[in-house]
MIMI-915887 format. One record per residue: x, y, z of N, C-alpha, C, O, CB in turn; residue in one letter. Coordinates in pm, whole numbers, plus 32768, in hexadecimal, padded with zeros to 4 digits. Glycine has a CB too. Example, Ala and Ser with C-alpha at 12.3 -4.5 7.8 and 13.67 -1.06 7.14 Angstrom:
REM MIMI-915887
85277DC7830C84CE7E3E830C85287EB6830C85907EB4834E846B7E418389A;85057F1F82C485577F9682CA850A80038313853D8072832485807FC4823CS;
//
This chain:
REM MIMI-915887
EE6EB14D90EEEE84B10E906DEE0CB1219013ED9AB11A9042EEA2B079907FM;EE21B1398F90EDB0B1418F35ED6CB0B98F29EDADB0518F33EDDCB1738EAAP;ECE9B0BD8F15EC9EB0418F03ECBDB0068E7BECCAB04E8E18EC07B0598F13S;ECC8AF838E76ECDEAF3C8DF8EC6FAED68DE9EC57AE848E42ED6CAEF78DF4K;EC2AAEDB8D78EBBDAE7E8D60EBE0AE248CEAEC26AE4D8C8DEB39AEC98D46K;EBAFADAA8CEFEBC4AD4B8C82EB3FAD098C5FEAFFACCB8CB5EC2EACE08CA9A;EB17AD168BE2EAA0ACD08BB3EAC5AC3D8B9CEB2BAC1E8B60EA69AD108B31L;EA70ABE58BCEEA82AB568BB6E9FAAB1B8B94E992AB568BB3EAC3AB0F8C33I;E9FCAAA68B55E97CAA658B32E98AA9CF8B46E9E5A9908B11E954AA858A9ER;E930A9998B92E934A90C8BB8E927A8B48B3BE8D5A8D18AE3E8C3A8EC8C1ER;E977A8488B32E968A7EE8ABFE8E2A7AA8AC0E8ACA7898B2AE9D8A7868ABEP;E8AAA7948A49E827A7578A3DE82FA6C18A26E89CA68A8A14E7DBA79789CDG;E7BDA67D8A27E7BAA5EC8A19E7E6A5B98991E806A5438982E730A5BA8A36P;E7E8A611892BE80FA5E888A4E8A0A6098885E8C8A60A8811E7B5A62A883ER;E8EFA62588ECE97AA64E88D8E9C6A5F0887BEA13A61E8826E9C1A656895EL;E9B2A56F8889E9FFA50E883AE9E5A51B87A5EA31A4E58754E9DDA4818867A;E97AA562877EE95BA57886F0E9A1A5F486B9E98CA6188645E8C5A58486DDE;E9F4A6368709EA35A6B186DEEA89A69F8660EAB4A631863FEA8BA6E5874DG;EA9FA70D861CEAE7A70B859DEB7BA6EC85B1EBB7A7168614EAD8A7918556L;EBB5A6A28555EC46A695854CEC6DA6AC84BAEC2AA67C845EEC77A608857FV;ECDAA6F584A6ED01A71F8420ED8DA6F083FAEDA2A6BC838CECF9A7B58414T;EDECA7028455EE78A6E88435EEB0A66B8479EF25A6498465EECCA75E845BH;EE5EA62784C9EE8FA5B18510EE2BA53F84FEEDB9A55684D5EEA4A5D085A8I;EE57A4C6851DEDFEA4528515ED9DA453858BEDC0A47A85FAEE50A3CE8514A;ED22A4278571ECBEA42385DCECDDA3B3863EECFFA3438617EC31A41085A1R;ECD2A3D386BFECE2A372872BEC65A3768782EC22A3DD8788ED63A38F877FE;EC45A30887C5EBD2A30A8821EBEAA36F8892EC57A37888C9EBB8A27E885BP;EB82A3B988B4EB87A41D891FEB36A3EB8995EAC2A3C38986EB53A4A788EEV;EB72A3EC8A0AEB2EA3C78A86EAE8A4448ABCEB28A49B8AF7EB93A38B8AEFD;EA66A44C8AA7EA1CA4C68AC9EA1CA4DE8B60EA25A5508B8DE98CA4BE8A95V;EA11A4748BAEEA12A4848C40EA99A4B98C70EA9FA5148CC3E9F2A3FD8C84E;EB05A4808C3CEB8AA4B18C60EB9DA5418C33EBDAA5918C7AEBF6A4578C23L;EB6AA5618BBDEB74A5EB8B8DEB32A64C8BEEEB66A6B98C06EB35A5F88B02A;EABFA6248C25EA7BA67A8C86EAD0A6918D01EAD6A7008D36E9F6A63F8CAEG;EB13A6278D30EB6BA6358DA4EBE2A68F8D83EC0BA6E18DD5EB9DA5AA8DD2E;EC19A6808D0BEC8BA6D48CE3EC61A7668CD7ECACA7C08CFBECC6A6A28C5EQ;EBE8A77C8CA5EBB7A8058C99EBA7A8458D23EBC9A8BA8D37EB30A8088C4DW;EB73A7F98D82EB65A82D8E0BEBEEA8528E44EBFBA8BA8E85EB1FA7C48E66E;EC53A7FE8E2DECD9A81B8E60ED14A8968E1CED5BA8E48E5CED34A7A28E4BA;ECF8A8A78D9CED25A91E8D52ECE7A99C8D8FED2CA9FE8DAAECFFA9138CBBY;EC63A9988DA6EC1FAA0B8DE1EC55AA288E6DEC66AA9C8E93EB88A9F38DE8A;EC71A9BF8EBAECA8A9D28F40ED33AA0F8F3BED57AA5F8F92ECADA94C8F8BE;ED83A9EC8ED7EE09AA278EC9EDFFAABC8EADEE4DAB0A8EE4EE57A9E18E58A;EDA1AAE48E59ED8EAB748E41ED67ABBA8EC3EDA0AC228EE6ED20AB8B8DD4L;ED07AB828F09ECD6ABC18F85ED44ABCA8FEEED4DAC2D9037EC5FAB748FBDA;ED98AB628FF5EE02AB609059EE6BABCB9040EEB8ABEC909BEE44AAD8905AA;EE6FAC028FC7EED2AC678FA6EE92ACEF8F8BEEC5AD408F3EEF23AC3B8F2DH;EE1FAD068FCDEDE7AD8C8FD1ED85ADAE8F63ED60AE238F53EE54ADEC8FCCG;ED59AD4B8F16ECFAAD658EABEC6DAD408ED9EC56ACD18F09ED20AD168E2CW;EC11AD9C8ECAEB85AD808EE3EB4AAD408E65EB47AD808DFCEB37AE038F0AE;EB1DACC48E70EAE6AC808DFBEA52ACA28DEBEA05ACA38E4AEAF9ABE88E07T;EA2DACBF8D6EE9A4ACE28D4BE974AC798CE8E9A5AC718C78E99AAD748D0FV;E913AC298D12E8E3ABBD8CBCE87FABF28C56E81BAC308C79E8A3AB4D8D10E;E89CABD78BD6E83EABF18B6BE7D5AB828B6DE7F4AB0F8B8BE885ABFA8AE0V;E75BABA68B4DE6F0AB418B49E719AACC8AF0E748AAE18A80E66CAB808B15E;E708AA508B1FE730A9DC8ACEE6E7A9D88A48E678AA0B8A3AE715A95B8B1BP;E729A99B89E7E6ECA9868963E6FAA8F18944E750A8C888F6E730A9DF88F2A;E6A4A8A28982E6B5A8118981E6A6A7D288F6E6D8A76488DFE651A7D289DED;E662A817889AE653A7E18813E6CCA7FF87BAE6D2A7D28748E5D4A81887D2D;E72BA84C87EFE7A2A87487A2E81CA82B87DAE84DA8508845E7B7A91087A6C;E84DA7C48794E8BAA77387CCE938A7C187F0E97EA79D884FE8DEA708876BP;E956A82C87A6E9D3A87587BBE9C4A8EF8815EA21A93F8820EA0AA8A18737D;E951A8FE8856E935A97C889CE993A9958912E9A0AA08893DE8A7A97C88CDS;E9D3A92E8948EA30A94389B8EAA5A99C898DEAE3A9DE89E1EA65A8BB89EBV;EAC3A99E890BEB33A9EF88D9EB03AA7F88C4EAF9AAB08854EB6DA9B58854F;EAE6AABF8933EA9FAB3F8934EAF2ABAF88F6EABAAC1188C6EA79AB6589C1V;EB76ABA188F6EBCAAC0C88BFEBA9AC2B882DEBBBAC9C8800EC5CABE488CAE;EB78ABC887E4EB62ABDC8755EAECAC378736EADCAC6286C4EB4DAB588712D;EA99AC548799EA1CAC9B877FEA24AD318792E9C6AD78876DE9B1AC6487D7T;EA90AD6587CBEA99ADF487E5EB2CAE1F87EDEB80ADD58821EA4FAE1A8867V;EB48AE9687BAEBCCAED387C8EBB9AF548818EB64AFA687F8EC0EAEEF873CV;EC0AAF648880EC01AFDB88D5EC77B03888BBECE8B00B88AAEBFDAFB38969M;EC5CB0BA88B7ECC6B11E88B8EC94B1908910EC32B1D288F0ECEBB1518826F;ECDBB1A58981ECACB20389E7EC1EB1DB8A11EC09B1688A38ECAFB29789B2R;EBBDB2368A09EB35B2128A35EAD9B1F289C0EA5FB1F189CEEAF8B2848A88N;EB15B1D7894DEAC7B1BD88D3EACDB12988B0EB38B0EE88AAEAFAB213885DV;EA58B0EF889AEA4EB0628874EA25B05887E1E9C7B09A87B5E9E7B01688CEA;EA6EB0068797EA49AFE8870DEA17AF58870BEA65AEFA8718EAC1AFFC86A9L;E994AF4786FBE959AEC286F4E97BAE88866CE960AEC68605E8BDAEC6870CI;E9B6AE12866CE9EBADDB85F0E97DAD98859DE90AAD8785C8EA5AAD78860ET;E9A5AD728526E951AD1D84D0E9A9ACA584AFE9F5ACA8844FE91FAD69844BR;E99EAC3A84FFE9FCABCB84F1EA03AB938463E99FAB8F841AE9D7AB5C8550P;EA7DAB69843EEA92AB3583B8EA4BAAB2839FEA2CAA92832CEB23AB24839FG;EA30AA648408E9E2A9E983FCE950AA0C8416E92DAA398483EA15A97B845FA;E8FBA9F683B3E86EAA1D83BFE82BA9D98436E7CFAA128471E823A9FB8340A;E857A9618459E81BA91884C8E831A95C854EE7F2A93685B1E852A88C84CDS;E88AA9BF8554E8A8AA0185D3E860AA8685E4E870AAC8864BE93EAA1785DFR;E813AAB08583E7DCAB398589E76DAB4985EEE74DABBA8614E7AAAB618501R;E730AADB861BE6CBAAE78685E709AAFE870EE6C2AB16876FE675AA698689D;E78FAAF78716E7D3AB0B8796E7D6AB9D87C2E7E9ABBB8838E860AAD5878EE;E7C4ABF98762E7E9AC848781E782ACCE87D5E7A6AD2C881BE7FEACCF8702I;E702ACA787D1E69CACF88813E6B2ACFE88ABE6A5AD6888E7E611ACC187F5S;E6D4AC8D88E9E6EBAC8E8979E763ACE2899FE763AD238A08E6FEAC0189ABG;E7CAACE2894BE842AD338967E822ADC78958E84FAE1989A7E8B7AD0B8909V;E7D5ADE888F1E7ABAE7388DEE762AEA7895AE77BAF178987E752AE7F8862E;E708AE578991E6BEAE7F8A09E71CAE908A80E70CAEED8ACFE651AE188A2AQ;E77FAE368A8CE7DBAE3C8AFEE830AEBA8AFBE840AEFC8B62E834ADC18AFFA;E866AEDD8A87E8BDAF548A82E869AFD38A90E899B0378AC6E90EAF5789FFV;E7EEAFD18A5EE797B0468A6FE779B05D8B02E776B0CF8B30E714B0348A20A;E762AFF08B4DE748AFFD8BDEE7C0B0368C28E7B1B0748C91E722AF768C19R;E837B0208BF1E8B0B0568C31E8CAB0E78C0AE92CB1238C36E929B0008C0BL;E874B1208BB8E87FB1AD8B96E8D5B1C98B1CE8FCB23B8B05E8B5B1F78C09G;E8F3B1638ACEE945B1778A57E8F4B1B989E7E87AB1A789DEE97FB0F18A27C;E939B2058994E900B2328917E909B1BE88B4E973B18288A3E94AB2B288E0S;E899B19E8874E893B1238824E88AB143878FE838B1948764E81BB0CD884EV;E8E1B1028743E8E2B10A86B1E8DBB07C867AE8ECB01A86C3E961B155867DN;E8C3B07185F7E8B0AFEC85BAE8FDAFE18537E90FB04484F0E81AAFD185A2W;E929AF688518E95DAF488493E8E7AF1E843DE895AECB8465E9CBAED88499V;E8DFAF5883C5E86DAF3E836DE899AEEF82F2E90CAEF682C7E82AAFC28343W;E83AAEA582BAE851AE5E823CE880AEC281D1E848AF2F81C8E7CFAE15820EE;E8E4AEA1817FE922AE1D816BE99BAE0381C6E9E5ADA281B1E94DAE1080DBP;E9B0AE58822AEA24AE468280EA18ADCB82D7E9ACADAA8307EA39AEC082D5G;EA88AD8782ECEA91AD1F8353EB0CAD3D83A8EB74AD668375EA9AAC8D8314T;EAFEAD298428EB6BAD448487EB59ACEA84FFEAEDACE4853AEB6DADD984B2L;EBC3ACA38524EBC6AC5685A1EC22AC9E8603EC90ACC885DEEBF6ABC38589D;EBF6ACAC867FEC47ACF186E2ECCDACB086FAED2EACF3871FEBFEACFA8763G;ECD6AC2C86E5ED55ABE786F4EDBEAC0F868FEE33ABEB869BED40AB5586EBG;ED93AC5C862AEDF2AC8F85C7EE2BAD1785EDEE79AD5085A0EDAFAC988540D;EE06AD4D8660EE32ADD58686EE8CADCF8701EE61ADA4876CEDB8AE3186A0V;EF07ADFA86F0EF69AE01875DEF85AE93877BEFB7AEDC8726EFEDADB58737L;EF65AEBE87F6EF7BAF49881FEFFFAF54886AF019AF0A88C9EF06AF7C8877K;F052AFB1883EF0CDAFD28887F0D0B06A8894F0F0B0B08834F14EAF9B883DI;F0AEB09D8909F09EB12D8918F02BB15D88C0EFBDB12888C7F122B17888F4G;F046B1C1886DEFE0B1F48812EFE8B1B58787EFA1B1DF872CEFECB28A8806D;F03EB1518776F048B10B86F6EFF2B08E86F9EFFAB03E8756F0DBB0E786D6T;EFA0B07F8693EF4EB0088682EF80AFBE8606EF6EAFEB8595EEB6B02D8674L;EFBFAF4C861EEFE2AEF485B0EF68AE9E8591EF2DAE6485ECF060AE9C85D3Y;EF42AE958513EECEAE4684EFEEF7ADE08485EF31AE03841EEE5AAEA084BBV;EED7AD6384A1EEF9ACF78445EE96ACEF83D3EE1DACE383E8EEFFAC72848FG;EECBACF5835DEE77ACE682E4EE8AAC5782B4EEF2AC33827EEE9EAD4F8273R;EE22AC0682C9EE31AB7982A8EDACAB368294ED52AB6D8255EE7EAB328313G;ED9DAABD82CBED28AA6D82B1ECA7AAA482E8EC3EAA9182ABED3DA9E782E6G;ECAAAAE7835AEC2EAB14839BEC18ABAB8390EBA7ABDA83A0EC31AAEC842ER;EC7EABF78375EC73AC89836BEC95ACB482DDED00AC9382A9ECD1ACD083D2T;EC39ACFE829EEC51AD278213EC78ADBB820AEC7CAE02826FEBD5AD0D81BEN;EC93ADE78191ECC4AE70817CEC5DAED781AAEC81AF3E81E2ECE6AE8780E9A;EBDCAEBB8192EB74AF1981BDEB6EAF218255EB53AF8C828DEAEBAEF08185A;EB87AEB28299EB8CAEB3832BEC00AF07835EEBF1AF5283BEEB97AE268361G;EC73AEFA831EECE7AF4B8344ECC7AFDF8330ECE7B0328385ED64AF2282F0V;EC87AFFF82C1EC65B08B82A3EC07B0C3830CEC17B1368337EC25B0978217Q;EBA4B0748337EB45B0A5839BEB87B0B28424EB63B10C8471EACCB04883A3Q;EBE6B05B8444EC33B06B84BFEC7CB0F184BDEC7BB13B8520EC98AFF684D0L;ECBCB110844CED01B191843FEC9FB2058452ECBBB264849BED47B19C83B6R;EC2EB1FE840EEBCDB26C8413EB99B28484A0EB78B2F584C5EB58B25083B4Q;EB91B21984EFEB5DB2268577EBC4B25E85D7EBA4B2B58629EB2DB19F85A9T;EC41B22D85CEECA2B24B8638ED0CB2B28614ED44B2F0866EECE5B1CE8660F;ED29B2C68595ED90B32A8574ED67B3B7859FEDBEB40385CAEDABB32884DEE;ECE7B3DE8595ECC1B46385C7ECD7B473865FECDAB4E38691EC30B47E85A6P;ECE5B40486A6ECFCB4088737ED90B405875AEDB4B40387D0ECB6B3938779L;EDE5B40686F3EE75B408870CEEBBB38386F8EF32B3788712EE8EB4368795G;EE72B31E86CAEEB1B29C86B2EEFEB29E862FEEDEB2E885D2EE47B22C86B1A;EF64B24A862BEFAEB22F85AFEF92B19E858AEFB3B14485D7F049B24A85BFR;EF57B1888518EF2EB10184EEEF91B0CE8485EFA7B10F841FEE9CB10184B7V;EFCAB05984A0F02DB01D8447EFFBAF93841FEFECAF3C8475F0BBB014848BV;EFE1AF7D839FEFB2AEFB836FF02AAEA18353F08DAECC8318EF5BAF0B82F0A;F020AE23837FF08BADC28369F04DAD418333EFDDAD1F8358F0DCADA883EDV;F096ACF982DDF05DAC7E82A4F05CAC0C830AF0B8ABFE835BF0ACAC548229P;EFF4ABBC8303EFE9AB438356EFBCAAD182FCEF50AAD682C2EF83AB5783CEV;F00FAA6A82EFEFEAA9F7829CF007A97282DFEFD0A90B82B5F032A9FE8219S;F05DA9708346F08AA8F18380F039A8C583F8F040A8528422F119A8FC83A7K;EFEBA9228431EF9CA90684A9EF12A9458499EEF9A98D8438EFE3A93C8529V;EEB9A92B84F8EE30A95C84EFEE28A9F384F7EDE9AA3384A3EDDCA91E855CL;EE67AA2D855DEE62AABD8577EEEEAAF3858DEF4BAAA785A6EE09AADB85F2H;EEFCAB768582EF7DABB485A0EFADAB8E862CF022AB6E8640EF74AC4C8594L;EF50AB92868EEF79AB738718EF85AADD8732EFA5AAB587A1EF15ABAF8779K;EF6CAA8A86CCEF95A9FF86D3F02BA9F386BBF069A99086E0EF48A9AA866DS;F065AA5B867DF0F4AA5A865BF147AAB286B6F1B8AA8D86D7F107AA8685CCA;F112AB2586E0F162AB85872DF10CABCA8796F095ABE18783F1A3ABED86CFV;F14DABEB8807F116AC4B8867F18BACA58891F1F3ACA38850F0D2AC0388E5T;F17BACF188FBF1E5AD508920F1FEAD4E89B5F1A3AD398A06F1C0ADDC88F3A;F27CAD6489D9F2A6AD708A64F287ADFD8A97F266AE558A47F33DAD518A74L;F291AE158B19F26FAE998B4EF2BEAF0C8B11F28CAF7D8B0AF283AE998BE1P;F339AEF38AE4F389AF5F8AA8F36CAF728A14F3ADAFC489D2F41CAF448ABBD;F30BAF2889DEF2E7AF368952F32EAED788F4F30FAED3887DF300AFBF8926G;F38EAE8B8925F3D0AE2788D1F36CADBE88A6F325AD8488F9F447ADE6891BT;F365ADA48824F30BAD3E87EFF34FACB687FBF3C4ACA787D8F2E5AD5D875BV;F305AC53882CF33BABCC8837F2EBAB6E87DDF272AB7E87CBF337AB9B88CAI;F330AB0C87A6F2EFAAA98752F34EAA368736F3C7AA418747F2C0AAE986CFG;F314A9C7870BF363A95486DFF379A968864AF31CA95B85FBF31BA8CA8700H;F3F3A9878625F410A9BD85A0F3D6A96D852BF3A9A9AA84CBF4A3A9C8858EE;F3D5A8E6852EF39AA89E84BDF306A8BD84A4F2D3A8A48437F3ABA80B84D1P;F2C1A8F28508F233A90F84FBF216A9A184D8F1A2A9C784C9F1ECA8EC857BM;F27EA9F584CCF26DAA8584B7F290AAA58426F2FEAA8783F8F2C6AAD7851AV;F232AAE383DFF249AAFD8351F2BFAB598339F317AB3A82E8F1CDAB3A8314D;F2C2ABCC837FF32BAC308365F357AC6F83E8F329ACDB840BF2F8AC9D8302T;F3B1AC2D8431F3DEAC6584B2F41AACF084A5F415AD3F8504F443AC0984F1P;F454AD108431F499AD90841FF439AE078421F466AE798429F4E6AD90839ES;F3B6ADEE8419F356AE5D841FF34CAE9A84AAF319AF0884BAF2CCAE2D83F3L;F37DAE53850FF376AE848599F3FCAEC185BFF464AE8785A2F34FAE1185FBF;F3FCAF378600F47AAF798624F4D5AF23867AF54FAF248669F45EAFFA866CP;F499AED786D9F4E7AE7B872DF4A0ADF5872FF42DADED8759F4F9AEB487BFR;F4E4AD8C8703F4A8AD0786FEF504ACA68745F57DACA3872EF48FACDB866CF;F4C8AC54879DF512ABF187EAF4D8AB6787CDF462AB4E87E4F50DAC108882L;F52CAB0E8799F501AA86877BF4F9AA3387FCF554AA37884EF561AA438716N;F48CA9EA880CF47DA9928881F47CA9018852F45CA8E787DEF3FAA9B488D1V;F49FA8A288AAF4B8A819887DF43DA7C48861F44AA7598826F509A7D588E1P;F3C5A7F18888F34DA79F8876F2DEA7F28838F2D1A8698854F31FA76288FCE;F28FA7B387E4F222A7FB87A2F1C1A8368808F19AA8AA87FCF1D7A79F8743E;F19AA7E6886DF13BA81988D1F17BA87E892FF134A8BF897CF101A7A58920S;F1FFA88B892BF244A8F1897AF236A97D8941F25DA9DE8981F2D4A8CF8985G;F1FEA98788C9F1EDAA0B888BF17CAA5B88C8F16AAAD088A6F1D6A9FB87F8A;F12FAA1E8921F0B4AA5D8953F0C3AA8189E6F0D1AA298A3AF03BAA01893EH;F0BFAB028A04F0C1AB2F8A8FF055AB978AA4F037ABE78A4CF14CAB688AB4V;F01AAB948B1BEFC0ABFD8B49F00AAC4A8BB6F03DAC0E8C14EF37ABC38B7EV;F011ACCE8BA8F057AD218C0AEFFDAD368C83EF98AD7D8C7BF081ADA98BCBL;F022ACF98CF1EFD1AD028D6BEFF2AD7F8DBDEFA2ADA88E12EFE5AC878DC1L;F065ADBA8DA4F094AE2B8DF4F103ADFF8E51F10AAD8B8E78F021AE698E43G;F159AE5C8E76F1C6AE3E8ED3F22BADDB8E9EF26BAD938EEBF18DAE0A8F50G;F23BADD68E1BF29BAD7B8DDEF26AACEC8DD1F2B6AC968DA5F316AD7C8E2DG;F1EEACD28DF5F1B8AC4A8DEEF179AC308D66F134AC868D2FF150AC338E5EK;F192ABB98D31F162AB928CADF10DAB148CBAF140AAAC8CE4F1D7AB7D8C4BL;F08FAB1B8C95F03BAAA48C90F05EAA578C12F05BAA8E8BA3EFA2AAC98C94L;F080A9D78C22F0B0A9858BB4F076A8F98BBCF047A8CE8C25F149A97F8BB4M;F079A8B38B4BF04BA8288B48F0B3A7CC8B86F12BA7DE8B73F02BA7FC8AB9A;F083A76A8BD0F0DCA7088C0DF124A6B38BA6F185A66E8BC7F08EA6B08C6CA;F0F5A6B58B29F132A6668ABFF1B4A6A38A89F1EFA66E8A2CF0D0A6568A4DS;F1E0A7128AC3F25AA7558A95F2BFA7658B07F2E4A7D68B28F239A7DE8A58A;F2ECA6F78B45F346A7048BB8F3CFA73E8B94F40AA7878BE4F359A67D8BF9P;F402A71F8B1DF485A7558AF5F47DA7EC8AE4F4D9A8358B0BF4B6A7138A73K;F410A81B8AA9F3FFA8AB8A97F3EEA8F08B1EF423A95D8B33F387A8C98A3CT;F3A4A8B18B79F392A8EB8BFFF41AA8FA8C43F435A9618C81F334A8928C55A;F46DA8968C38F4F2A89D8C74F546A90A8C31F58EA9548C74F53AA8158C6AE;F53CA9128BADF585A9778B5FF55CAA058B8BF5B2AA5A8BA0F56BA9648AC8F;F4D9AA1C8B97F4A9AAA18BBCF4C6AAC08C4FF4E1AB338C72F413AAAD8BA1L;F4C0AA5B8CA5F4E4AA708D31F576AA9B8D3DF598AAEF8D90F4CBA9EF8D84A;F5CBAA628CE9F659AA868CEAF66EAB178CBFF6D5AB548CDFF6A7AA288C8ED;F60CAB508C76F614ABDC8C4DF5D5AC3A8CB4F5CFACB38C9EF5CFABEF8BC6L;F5A7AC018D25F574AC548D90F4DDAC5D8D99F4A9ACA78DECF5A9ACDA8D83G;F497AC138D45F405AC108D4CF3D8ABA38DADF428AB4E8DD6F3C8ABFA8CC0H;F359ABA58DD1F324AB418E2EF2B0AAF78DECF23EAB268DF1F2F6AB848EB3E;F2CAAA838DB0F25FAA388D70F1FAAA018DD5F21FA9D38E41F299A9C68D1DP;F17BAA068DB0F10EA9C98DFAF0CEA9658D9BF090A98D8D38F0A4AA348E2FV;F0DDA8E48DB7F0B7A87E8D56F02AA8488D71F004A82F8DE4F11CA80C8D59L;EFDEA8388D06EF59A7FB8D0EEF4FA7908CA2EF83A7A08C34EEE9A8658CFDV;EF0BA7238CC4EEF7A6B78C64EE7BA6D58C11EE0CA6DC8C47EEEAA62E8CADD;EE8DA6E88B8FEE1BA7018B35EE1CA69C8AC2EDFBA6BE8A50EE20A7948AFDI;EE43A6228ADFEE56A5BD8A77EDDBA5A88A20EDE7A59589A7EE7EA5398AB6S;ED63A5AC8A5BECEAA5928A0CECCDA60489ACEC95A5ED8940EC72A57C8A69E;ECF0A67E89D1ECDDA6F08977ED48A6F5890BED2EA723889BECDDA77289C6F;EDBFA6C5892BEE29A6BF88C7EE04A65F8856EE31A67287E4EEACA6948907E;EDB4A5FA8872ED85A59F880AED2BA5E687A4ED16A5B38736ED39A52A8848K;ECF8A65B87C9ECA2A6AB8772ECE8A72B8745ECA8A78E8724EC1FA6CD87B9L;ED6DA7278746EDC0A79A871EEDAFA811877CEDC5A8838755ED9FA7C5868FE;ED87A7F587F8ED7AA85F885BEDFBA87388A8EE52A81B88ABED09A83F88BAG;EE07A8E688E8EE7CA904893BEE51A95E89AEEDDBA98189B9EEEEA94688E8C;EEAFA9858A03EE89A9D18A7BEE4DAA598A5AEDFBAA8C8AA6EF01A9E48AD5V;EE75AA9689EBEE42AB1B89CCEDB0AB1989A2ED65AB7489C3EE95AB5B8960T;ED87AAB18959ED02AAB6891BEC92AA91897CEC1DAA998957ECFDAA5A88A5C;ECB3AA6989F6EC4EAA458A59EC1FAABC8AACEBCCAAAC8B05EC84A9DA8AB4L;EC53AB348A90EC25ABAB8AD9EC40AC288A87EC8FAC278A28EC6BABB68B64S;EBFDAC938AACEC17AD188A74EC3AAD718AE9EBE7AD8B8B41EB9AAD508A22V;ECB4ADA18AEAECE4ADF38B5AECC1AE868B42ECD7AEBA8AD4ED7DADE28B6DR;EC8AAEC98BA9EC55AF508B9AEC9FAFB38BF3EC61B00D8C2CEBC1AF538BBBL;ED20AFA68C00ED6AB0018C57ED62B0928C26ED6BB0EF8C76EDFDAFD78C61R;ED50B0A78BA4ED4FB12F8B6EECDDB1838BA5ECE5B1FD8BA8ED47B12B8AD8E;EC71B1418BD1EBFDB18C8C01EC14B1CA8C8AEBD1B22A8CB0EB84B1328C06L;EC74B1938CD3EC78B1B28D61ECFEB1E88D8EED1EB1E38E04EC57B1388DB1Y;ED4DB21D8D32EDCCB2568D59EE3EB2208D09EEB1B2478D1EEDE5B23F8DEAG;
//
């Protein structure tokens, strides 16, 4: 089997100060969040993923959401320039981690802003959400980096949620799933499947038909199981209070290894 690696980053002591944009702030139990993060990492490892810990960034409350700091295409890493200025100190540790893995490293430069949570990869197509955290210059730099490598970059509007992947992810066959009230323009995707819960829109493809999903979406898990998938549920309630989901807690690097 090809090796599969996942970058993860331990939540810091200031997690409860993390940004919230589209939802009301709720108290975050930092100790419980640490336990949930450990269980998330164990779920990845149990399904064949080698977890690679990025150096902690304890002064950055949102640093656990490591997906936002880098976009991968094949063996090329694009280090982002997060749309929230308070998150820009997160990127140096991620840059070092992907360089150690042998990736070719590129950067988003001012005035561009890009959050990795706005990029949904389906095969060689990269859908990029143009919204609150990713601007037009960021989209342009994503194109300039990856289109020469064979990627097709499609910009889509995002206004109802924090990131594109807060609204949609994709099943192994490329079907995009989302909770329709949270998706700006479902018709932009060739195949779109509505799911019954907002948190059900987020899946991580573990391989072998298994889908890592939040425990807060039991109806969606049942719905997808009925379609022949195998949901693997993890409780990430404390991260959901900060607009986090299962995708943003890791960066999957299967492209590097087969």
